[in-house]
All heavy atoms as an XYZ file, in Angstrom:
723
protein
N      14.199      5.962     21.852
C      13.431      7.034     21.260
C      12.802      6.600     19.942
O      12.672      7.400     19.034
C      14.293      8.262     21.088
C      14.804      8.783     22.415
C      15.434     10.132     22.271
C      16.068     10.465     23.581
N      15.697     11.605     24.264
N      12.440      5.331     19.843
C      11.762      4.817     18.658
C      10.262      5.040     18.850
O       9.708      4.710     19.909
C      12.074      3.314     18.453
C      11.277      2.743     17.306
C      13.570      3.106     18.228
N       9.608      5.606     17.838
C       8.175      5.872     17.934
C       7.406      4.616     18.322
O       7.643      3.539     17.772
C       7.637      6.397     16.599
C       8.070      7.817     16.306
O       8.518      8.509     17.239
O       7.948      8.230     15.138
N       6.476      4.764     19.266
C       5.607      3.674     19.674
C       6.161      2.779     20.758
O       5.429      1.919     21.258
N       7.411      2.936     21.141
C       7.979      2.122     22.214
C       7.500      2.707     23.538
O       7.770      3.863     23.848
C       9.521      2.064     22.164
C      10.091      1.409     23.423
C       9.982      1.311     20.932
N       6.756      1.902     24.285
C       6.229      2.370     25.572
C       7.254      2.258     26.685
O       7.395      3.156     27.500
C       4.967      1.590     25.938
C       3.797      1.923     25.047
C       2.523      1.214     25.468
O       2.578      0.246     26.253
O       1.470      1.648     24.993
N       7.962      1.117     26.725
C       8.993      0.935     27.736
C       9.885     -0.240     27.374
O       9.572     -1.018     26.476
C       8.391      0.754     29.143
C       7.420     -0.398     29.202
O       7.747     -1.521     28.839
N       6.204     -0.140     29.663
N      10.999     -0.325     28.071
C      11.936     -1.431     27.888
C      12.306     -1.974     29.261
O      12.182     -1.283     30.272
C      13.228     -0.980     27.171
O      13.878      0.004     27.962
C      12.937     -0.437     25.784
N      12.757     -3.208     29.276
C      13.216     -3.822     30.517
C      14.427     -4.682     30.193
O      14.376     -5.542     29.317
C      12.112     -4.678     31.146
C      12.445     -5.345     32.478
C      12.735     -4.296     33.550
C      11.293     -6.232     32.916
N      15.514     -4.420     30.888
C      16.737     -5.190     30.673
C      17.402     -5.468     32.012
O      17.096     -4.845     33.022
C      17.708     -4.426     29.761
O      18.215     -3.292     30.429
N      18.321     -6.399     31.983
C      19.078     -6.780     33.179
C      19.769     -5.572     33.797
O      19.737     -5.370     35.003
C      20.089     -7.863     32.803
C      20.921     -8.384     33.949
C      20.394     -9.332     34.816
C      22.224     -7.940     34.146
C      21.157     -9.825     35.865
C      22.986     -8.434     35.192
C      22.449     -9.373     36.046
O      23.198     -9.852     37.095
N      20.390     -4.748     32.954
C      21.145     -3.595     33.455
C      20.254     -2.535     34.095
O      20.731     -1.717     34.868
C      21.976     -2.974     32.340
C      23.061     -3.903     31.863
O      23.365     -4.894     32.512
N      23.635     -3.606     30.727
N      18.957     -2.521     33.754
C      18.035     -1.599     34.405
C      17.696     -2.073     35.818
O      17.386     -1.266     36.680
C      16.740     -1.477     33.608
C      16.871     -0.658     32.346
C      15.592     -0.691     31.560
O      15.247     -1.716     30.979
N      14.883      0.419     31.540
N      17.717     -3.379     36.017
C      17.330     -3.952     37.307
C      18.499     -4.103     38.267
O      18.325     -4.010     39.477
C      16.682     -5.328     37.106
C      15.393     -5.349     36.301
C      14.949     -6.785     36.073
C      14.308     -4.551     37.003
N      19.667     -4.359     37.714
C      20.839     -4.639     38.548
C      21.937     -3.637     38.220
O      22.436     -3.596     37.103
C      21.351     -6.079     38.308
C      22.563     -6.369     39.168
C      20.247     -7.091     38.569
N      22.297     -2.857     39.184
C      23.352     -1.856     39.001
C      24.682     -2.539     38.687
O      24.971     -3.635     39.182
C      23.488     -1.027     40.280
O      24.663     -0.260     40.254
N      25.485     -1.878     37.875
C      26.808     -2.431     37.562
C      27.719     -2.410     38.796
O      28.780     -3.031     38.803
C      27.457     -1.643     36.422
O      27.589     -0.281     36.783
N      27.289     -1.712     39.856
C      28.052     -1.696     41.114
C      27.882     -2.987     41.908
O      28.656     -3.254     42.822
C      27.607     -0.520     41.990
C      27.905      0.829     41.344
O      28.847      0.905     40.529
O      27.185      1.798     41.648
N      26.867     -3.767     41.578
C      26.598     -5.024     42.295
C      27.326     -6.155     41.578
O      27.091     -6.393     40.387
C      25.087     -5.322     42.351
C      24.366     -4.205     43.113
C      24.811     -6.680     42.970
C      22.862     -4.308     43.092
N      28.188     -6.865     42.267
C      28.888     -8.002     41.637
C      27.881     -9.042     41.142
O      26.873     -9.309     41.793
C      29.746     -8.570     42.767
C      29.880     -7.465     43.757
C      28.610     -6.664     43.653
N      28.164     -9.595     39.979
C      27.251    -10.543     39.343
C      26.947    -11.754     40.228
O      25.844    -12.277     40.199
C      27.846    -10.994     38.004
C      26.791    -11.481     37.041
O      25.731    -10.833     36.946
O      27.040    -12.503     36.381
N      27.905    -12.182     41.050
C      27.678    -13.371     41.878
C      26.682    -13.116     43.011
O      26.213    -14.059     43.640
C      29.002    -13.936     42.420
C      29.763    -13.019     43.340
C      29.470    -12.955     44.696
C      30.783    -12.221     42.841
C      30.178    -12.112     45.538
C      31.489    -11.376     43.676
C      31.185    -11.309     45.032
N      26.336    -11.869     43.285
C      25.320    -11.563     44.296
C      23.895    -11.757     43.770
O      22.960    -11.909     44.535
C      25.445    -10.120     44.782
C      26.500     -9.887     45.817
C      26.732     -8.611     46.288
C      27.269    -10.907     46.344
C      27.705     -8.358     47.244
C      28.238    -10.678     47.303
C      28.458     -9.401     47.754
N      23.736    -11.729     42.477
C      22.413    -11.834     41.867
C      22.016    -13.306     41.784
O      22.787    -14.129     41.283
C      22.413    -11.200     40.460
C      21.041    -11.287     39.823
C      22.885     -9.750     40.540
N      20.819    -13.658     42.277
C      20.374    -15.064     42.210
C      20.366    -15.584     40.773
O      20.005    -14.848     39.839
C      18.957    -15.014     42.780
C      18.900    -13.761     43.588
C      19.841    -12.801     42.926
N      20.762    -16.828     40.612
C      20.860    -17.421     39.281
C      19.525    -17.413     38.545
O      19.484    -17.178     37.339
C      21.399    -18.859     39.368
C      21.732    -19.463     38.022
C      22.832    -18.698     37.296
O      23.839    -18.322     37.872
N      22.642    -18.450     36.006
N      18.409    -17.642     39.248
C      17.114    -17.662     38.558
C      16.767    -16.291     37.974
O      16.119    -16.203     36.936
C      15.995    -18.183     39.457
C      15.815    -17.393     40.746
O      16.742    -16.694     41.160
O      14.727    -17.502     41.339
N      17.226    -15.229     38.601
C      17.017    -13.883     38.060
C      17.893    -13.692     36.825
O      17.437    -13.196     35.790
C      17.316    -12.795     39.114
C      17.291    -11.406     38.492
C      16.347    -12.892     40.281
N      19.145    -14.095     36.909
C      20.047    -13.969     35.755
C      19.536    -14.786     34.577
O      19.621    -14.343     33.431
C      21.466    -14.397     36.133
C      22.171    -13.398     37.026
C      23.638    -13.694     37.170
C      23.863    -14.821     38.138
N      25.271    -14.992     38.522
N      18.988    -15.983     34.858
C      18.506    -16.856     33.785
C      17.341    -16.251     33.006
O      17.118    -16.604     31.847
C      18.088    -18.216     34.338
C      19.274    -19.099     34.680
O      20.416    -18.762     34.278
O      19.067    -20.126     35.362
N      16.599    -15.346     33.609
C      15.500    -14.690     32.904
C      16.053    -13.786     31.800
O      15.502    -13.711     30.709
C      14.631    -13.873     33.883
C      13.900    -14.808     34.842
C      13.641    -12.978     33.132
C      13.206    -14.088     35.998
N      17.154    -13.128     32.072
C      17.688    -12.133     31.144
C      18.918    -12.577     30.370
O      19.128    -12.118     29.249
C      18.031    -10.843     31.909
C      16.819    -10.114     32.389
C      16.349    -10.297     33.676
C      16.133     -9.253     31.547
C      15.216     -9.636     34.124
C      15.008     -8.582     31.982
C      14.540     -8.768     33.273
N      19.734    -13.431     30.958
C      20.986    -13.831     30.318
C      21.128    -15.347     30.422
O      21.110    -15.907     31.509
C      22.181    -13.171     31.001
C      22.132    -11.675     31.002
C      23.393    -10.958     31.440
C      23.989    -11.291     32.744
N      25.148    -10.434     33.092
N      21.278    -15.984     29.263
C      21.449    -17.435     29.271
C      22.030    -17.866     27.930
O      21.663    -17.336     26.894
C      20.100    -18.117     29.500
C      20.223    -19.563     29.894
C      18.877    -20.093     30.375
C      19.066    -21.428     31.016
N      17.832    -21.927     31.573
N      22.936    -18.808     27.980
C      23.509    -19.358     26.755
C      24.252    -18.338     25.907
O      24.244    -18.425     24.689
N      24.864    -17.364     26.553
C      25.612    -16.355     25.825
C      24.748    -15.274     25.187
O      25.239    -14.441     24.437
N      23.451    -15.318     25.473
C      22.539    -14.326     24.904
C      21.930    -13.504     26.030
O      21.936    -13.911     27.176
C      21.449    -15.019     24.087
C      22.043    -15.927     23.037
S      21.055    -16.283     21.619
C      20.610    -14.755     20.939
N      21.417    -12.348     25.676
C      20.765    -11.480     26.654
C      19.481    -10.942     26.045
O      19.442    -10.588     24.871
C      21.688    -10.325     27.030
C      21.096     -9.404     28.061
C      22.113     -8.404     28.591
O      23.248     -8.771     28.864
N      21.725     -7.169     28.731
N      18.437    -10.861     26.851
C      17.145    -10.375     26.367
C      16.892     -8.958     26.875
O      17.248     -8.608     27.991
C      16.002    -11.314     26.814
C      14.692    -10.909     26.159
C      15.855    -11.316     28.318
C      13.573    -11.930     26.361
N      16.316     -8.171     26.013
C      15.806     -6.857     26.380
C      14.350     -6.849     25.927
O      14.062     -7.051     24.744
C      16.586     -5.717     25.681
C      18.052     -5.750     26.085
C      15.950     -4.361     26.013
C      18.926     -4.775     25.307
N      13.440     -6.683     26.866
C      12.018     -6.681     26.521
C      11.591     -5.274     26.123
O      11.921     -4.301     26.796
C      11.190     -7.175     27.700
C      11.381     -8.658     27.949
S      10.361     -9.251     29.283
C      11.545     -9.173     30.619
N      10.873     -5.185     25.008
C      10.383     -3.907     24.493
C       8.868     -4.015     24.356
O       8.375     -4.913     23.687
C      11.006     -3.592     23.115
C      12.525     -3.570     23.202
C      10.443     -2.290     22.567
C      13.213     -3.513     21.847
N       8.159     -3.109     24.984
C       6.700     -3.072     24.861
C       6.317     -1.964     23.896
O       6.760     -0.829     24.028
C       6.045     -2.837     26.222
C       6.199     -4.038     27.123
O       5.947     -5.164     26.726
N       6.635     -3.799     28.339
N       5.491     -2.329     22.937
C       5.092     -1.400     21.887
C       3.657     -0.939     22.093
O       2.797     -1.692     22.552
C       5.200     -2.088     20.522
O       4.702     -1.250     19.502
N       3.410      0.274     21.709
C       2.065      0.835     21.740
C       1.235      0.316     20.561
O       0.020      0.286     20.614
C       2.154      2.370     21.692
C       0.838      3.052     21.602
N      -0.034      3.132     22.661
C       0.228      3.683     20.563
C      -1.121      3.786     22.289
N      -0.979      4.127     21.026
N       1.908     -0.110     19.505
C       1.236     -0.504     18.268
C       0.737     -1.950     18.309
O       1.327     -2.810     18.958
C       2.170     -0.340     17.073
C       2.721      1.056     16.906
C       4.057      1.258     16.626
C       1.903      2.176     17.024
C       4.577      2.531     16.461
C       2.406      3.458     16.866
C       3.742      3.627     16.581
O       4.259      4.882     16.419
N      -0.317     -2.198     17.553
C      -0.876     -3.552     17.448
C      -0.028     -4.386     16.489
O       0.516     -3.858     15.507
C      -2.308     -3.485     16.932
N       0.064     -5.678     16.789
C       0.776     -6.594     15.892
C       0.098     -6.570     14.529
O      -1.118     -6.389     14.431
C       0.768     -8.003     16.462
N       0.871     -6.716     13.475
C       0.413     -6.769     12.090
C      -0.027     -5.413     11.554
O      -0.578     -5.329     10.471
C      -0.695     -7.799     11.906
N       0.212     -4.341     12.292
C      -0.120     -3.006     11.775
C       1.074     -2.458     10.993
O       2.204     -2.899     11.174
C      -0.483     -2.060     12.924
O       0.635     -1.810     13.745
N       0.804     -1.502     10.116
C       1.906     -0.900      9.356
C       2.851     -0.139     10.287
O       4.057     -0.099     10.063
C       1.368      0.031      8.265
O       0.586      1.063      8.822
N       2.282      0.429     11.374
C       3.122      1.147     12.336
C       4.138      0.215     13.001
O       5.299      0.566     13.150
C       2.274      1.814     13.434
C       1.378      2.921     12.964
C       0.000      2.431     12.546
O      -0.270      1.219     12.641
O      -0.809      3.271     12.119
N       3.681     -0.972     13.394
C       4.607     -1.896     14.045
C       5.619     -2.436     13.033
O       6.764     -2.698     13.381
C       3.878     -3.030     14.803
C       3.518     -4.191     13.905
C       4.720     -3.538     15.954
N       5.230     -2.555     11.783
C       6.182     -2.976     10.753
C       7.326     -1.981     10.615
O       8.493     -2.357     10.543
N       6.970     -0.698     10.599
C       7.997      0.352     10.544
C       8.847      0.347     11.809
O      10.063      0.539     11.758
C       7.347      1.724     10.358
C       6.660      1.857      9.015
O       7.029      1.195      8.052
N       5.657      2.712      8.951
N       8.195      0.119     12.937
C       8.905      0.073     14.218
C       9.907     -1.084     14.231
O      11.045     -0.925     14.662
C       7.899     -0.081     15.355
C       8.498     -0.002     16.738
C       7.437     -0.223     17.792
O       6.812     -1.279     17.822
N       7.232      0.769     18.640
N       9.492     -2.250     13.752
C      10.380     -3.415     13.704
C      11.600     -3.149     12.817
O      12.718     -3.532     13.160
C       9.623     -4.648     13.209
C       8.614     -5.244     14.173
C       7.731     -6.269     13.458
C       9.305     -5.866     15.368
N      11.377     -2.496     11.696
C      12.485     -2.157     10.799
C      13.490     -1.248     11.508
O      14.699     -1.481     11.461
C      11.955     -1.467      9.522
O      11.063     -2.365      8.854
C      13.085     -1.064      8.596
N      12.972     -0.235     12.189
C      13.848      0.699     12.900
C      14.573      0.016     14.057
O      15.765      0.215     14.260
C      13.031      1.887     13.411
C      13.881      3.013     13.916
C      13.080      4.270     14.241
O      11.912      4.380     13.829
O      13.648      5.135     14.927
N      13.855     -0.820     14.817
C      14.470     -1.524     15.946
C      15.534     -2.512     15.474
O      16.584     -2.647     16.095
C      13.416     -2.244     16.782
C      12.532     -1.354     17.642
C      11.366     -2.155     18.233
C      13.337     -0.697     18.750
N      15.265     -3.195     14.370
C      16.239     -4.157     13.836
C      17.526     -3.440     13.447
O      18.626     -3.891     13.788
C      15.656     -4.906     12.625
O      14.501     -5.646     13.053
C      16.667     -5.862     12.019
N      17.410     -2.314     12.764
C      18.608     -1.538     12.400
C      19.358     -1.103     13.647
O      20.589     -1.159     13.700
C      18.218     -0.314     11.578
C      17.784     -0.622     10.175
C      17.378      0.650      9.451
C      16.779      0.355      8.101
N      16.249      1.568      7.451
N      18.613     -0.670     14.656
C      19.225     -0.186     15.891
C      19.984     -1.293     16.618
O      21.155     -1.139     16.945
C      18.159      0.409     16.803
C      18.630      0.937     18.148
C      19.553      2.133     17.960
C      17.434      1.339     19.004
N      19.326     -2.435     16.863
C      19.999     -3.495     17.623
C      21.153     -4.101     16.843
O      22.179     -4.454     17.424
C      19.021     -4.592     18.126
C      17.975     -4.027     19.036
C      18.389     -5.361     17.000
N      21.016     -4.197     15.514
C      22.103     -4.776     14.731
C      23.274     -3.816     14.558
O      24.366     -4.233     14.193
C      21.583     -5.285     13.394
C      20.737     -6.524     13.601
C      20.348     -7.218     12.327
O      20.480     -6.668     11.243
N      19.867     -8.432     12.461
N      23.056     -2.531     14.849
C      24.193     -1.608     14.831
C      25.109     -1.867     16.025
O      26.283     -1.532     16.004
C      23.717     -0.150     14.834
O      23.191      0.223     16.091
N      24.566     -2.501     17.066
C      25.362     -2.863     18.243
C      25.849     -4.305     18.175
O      26.906     -4.628     18.678
C      24.538     -2.679     19.523
C      24.262     -1.240     19.847
C      23.084     -0.641     19.455
C      25.199     -0.473     20.543
C      22.832      0.700     19.744
C      24.955      0.863     20.834
C      23.760      1.436     20.427
O      23.525      2.756     20.714
N      25.030     -5.181     17.575
C      25.365     -6.603     17.512
C      24.767     -7.181     16.241
O      23.546     -7.309     16.128
C      24.811     -7.319     18.748
C      25.116     -8.804     18.779
O      25.661     -9.347     17.792
O      24.789     -9.449     19.796
N      25.615     -7.530     15.282
C      25.139     -8.064     13.991
C      24.358     -9.368     14.154
O      23.546     -9.711     13.306
C      26.312     -8.281     13.037
C      27.004     -7.011     12.623
C      26.135     -6.193     11.713
C      26.885     -4.955     11.244
N      26.000     -3.898     10.812
N      24.575    -10.083     15.245
C      23.871    -11.339     15.481
C      22.564    -11.170     16.247
O      21.863    -12.147     16.497
N      22.228     -9.946     16.598
C      21.013     -9.695     17.372
C      19.779     -9.852     16.489
O      19.835     -9.659     15.274
C      21.044     -8.287     17.960
N      18.688    -10.230     17.103
C      17.434    -10.335     16.367
C      16.265    -10.022     17.285
O      16.374    -10.064     18.498
C      17.282    -11.715     15.727
C      17.273    -12.862     16.707
C      16.077    -13.331     17.253
C      18.456    -13.487     17.090
C      16.073    -14.384     18.155
C      18.460    -14.532     17.984
C      17.260    -14.980     18.506
O      17.251    -16.021     19.400
N      15.135     -9.714     16.654
C      13.906     -9.421     17.390
C      13.001    -10.643     17.332
O      12.941    -11.339     16.322
C      13.174     -8.226     16.767
C      13.929     -6.910     16.718
C      13.088     -5.851     15.994
C      14.258     -6.423     18.109
N      12.287    -10.872     18.413
C      11.314    -11.951     18.448
C      10.108    -11.473     19.241
O      10.113    -10.383     19.789
C      11.927    -13.236     19.053
O      11.002    -14.313     18.877
C      12.289    -13.060     20.504
N       9.081    -12.265     19.269
C       7.855    -11.877     19.965
C       6.697    -11.843     18.988
O       6.843    -12.124     17.794
N       5.538    -11.488     19.494
C       4.317    -11.524     18.686
C       4.418    -10.681     17.416
O       4.138    -11.159     16.318
C       3.123    -11.059     19.516
C       1.820    -11.092     18.740
C       0.641    -10.540     19.519
O       0.825    -10.007     20.634
O      -0.474    -10.650     18.993
N       4.809     -9.433     17.555
C       4.861     -8.540     16.391
C       5.892     -9.008     15.369
O       5.617     -9.034     14.166
C       5.152     -7.115     16.825
N       7.073     -9.391     15.842
C       8.131     -9.844     14.932
C       7.740    -11.138     14.223
O       7.970    -11.287     13.018
C       9.437    -10.027     15.695
N       7.127    -12.059     14.951
C       6.713    -13.328     14.335
C       5.565    -13.119     13.352
O       5.527    -13.743     12.284
C       6.347    -14.338     15.416
C       7.571    -14.784     16.208
S       7.232    -15.796     17.658
C       6.241    -17.099     17.031
N       4.634    -12.232     13.679
C       3.536    -11.926     12.765
C       4.078    -11.287     11.491
O       3.654    -11.628     10.384
C       2.509    -10.988     13.434
O       2.011    -11.623     14.611
C       1.353    -10.673     12.515
N       5.037    -10.390     11.626
C       5.661     -9.759     10.465
C       6.352    -10.807      9.596
O       6.251    -10.760      8.367
C       6.653     -8.693     10.949
C       7.108     -7.770      9.843
O       6.244     -7.098      9.245
O       8.330     -7.729      9.577
N       7.033    -11.768     10.216
C       7.675    -12.855      9.465
C       6.635    -13.679      8.709
O       6.850    -14.064      7.559
C       8.468    -13.772     10.395
C       9.770    -13.150     10.883
O      10.185    -12.114     10.329
O      10.355    -13.698     11.841
N       5.509    -13.971      9.363
C       4.450    -14.749      8.710
C       3.871    -14.000      7.511
O       3.589    -14.589      6.473
C       3.334    -15.087      9.693
C       3.646    -16.187     10.695
C       2.540    -16.281     11.750
C       3.791    -17.530      9.983
N       3.690    -12.695      7.656
C       3.172    -11.884      6.549
C       4.136    -11.934      5.370
O       3.732    -12.163      4.222
C       2.920    -10.432      7.006
C       1.747    -10.385      7.977
C       2.687     -9.507      5.813
C       1.575     -9.063      8.705
N       5.414    -11.764      5.642
C       6.439    -11.792      4.586
C       6.504    -13.165      3.930
O       6.530    -13.279      2.698
C       7.817    -11.415      5.173
O       7.712    -10.135      5.793
C       8.884    -11.395      4.101
N       6.504    -14.215      4.747
C       6.570    -15.582      4.227
C       5.331    -15.915      3.399
O       5.437    -16.485      2.313
C       6.722    -16.594      5.386
O       7.905    -16.261      6.120
C       6.818    -18.017      4.873
N       4.162    -15.549      3.905
C       2.913    -15.840      3.189
C       2.874    -15.122      1.850
O       2.453    -15.699      0.846
C       1.706    -15.415      4.032
O       1.653    -16.153      5.213
N       3.314    -13.877      1.821
C       3.321    -13.113      0.574
C       4.182    -13.803     -0.475
O       3.782    -13.952     -1.626
C       3.828    -11.701      0.844
C       3.759    -10.789     -0.361
C       4.198     -9.370     -0.031
O       4.017     -8.920      1.108
O       4.734     -8.726     -0.953
N       5.353    -14.278     -0.057
C       6.244    -14.999     -0.971
C       5.599    -16.310     -1.412
O       5.611    -16.652     -2.607
C       7.597    -15.273     -0.298
O       8.176    -14.026      0.101
C       8.547    -16.008     -1.227
N       5.020    -17.052     -0.469
C       4.379    -18.333     -0.793
C       3.229    -18.150     -1.768
O       3.043    -18.968     -2.675
C       3.869    -19.014      0.493
C       4.980    -19.607      1.324
O       6.138    -19.637      0.853
O       4.698    -20.042      2.460
N       2.434    -17.097     -1.593
C       1.304    -16.850     -2.497
C       1.782    -16.607     -3.926
O       1.190    -17.091     -4.878
C       0.466    -15.672     -2.022
C      -0.321    -15.936     -0.764
C      -0.577    -14.905      0.115
C      -0.786    -17.203     -0.445
C      -1.291    -15.130      1.284
C      -1.505    -17.447      0.716
C      -1.765    -16.402      1.590
N       2.889    -15.886     -4.072
C       3.432    -15.631     -5.410
C       3.997    -16.908     -6.037
O       3.853    -17.111     -7.228
C       4.516    -14.547     -5.354
C       3.996    -13.179     -5.082
N       3.114    -12.532     -5.898
C       4.213    -12.333     -4.045
C       2.816    -11.351     -5.412
N       3.479    -11.206     -4.265
N       4.602    -17.740     -5.218
C       5.187    -18.985     -5.726
C       4.081    -19.965     -6.144
O       4.155    -20.589     -7.197
C       6.117    -19.633     -4.672
C       6.522    -21.036     -5.085
C       7.332    -18.760     -4.452
N       3.025    -20.056     -5.316
C       1.949    -20.994     -5.637
C       0.977    -20.415     -6.606
O       0.408    -21.069     -7.405
C       1.168    -21.413     -4.377
O       1.363    -20.567     -3.303
C       1.418    -22.798     -4.003
């Protein structure tokens, strides 16, 4: 229920918990779960580098880290936000 989130896609949405994990093909599992990590794809209505997506990223980060302190967001919007923050700091330093 985060503003601007159009939809999400996760392993648990595709595969019922009633289905034993060994029935799911490994290539499908590798898309969502690998190396002890799991991905949840979130599609946003907002454009990357907009103030709306910045607020959305802040809210999503708080939400995911309330479940897992080691969780992080990645993707176009998150990386663009990181570049904006890094550039702002670099401009002040230089």
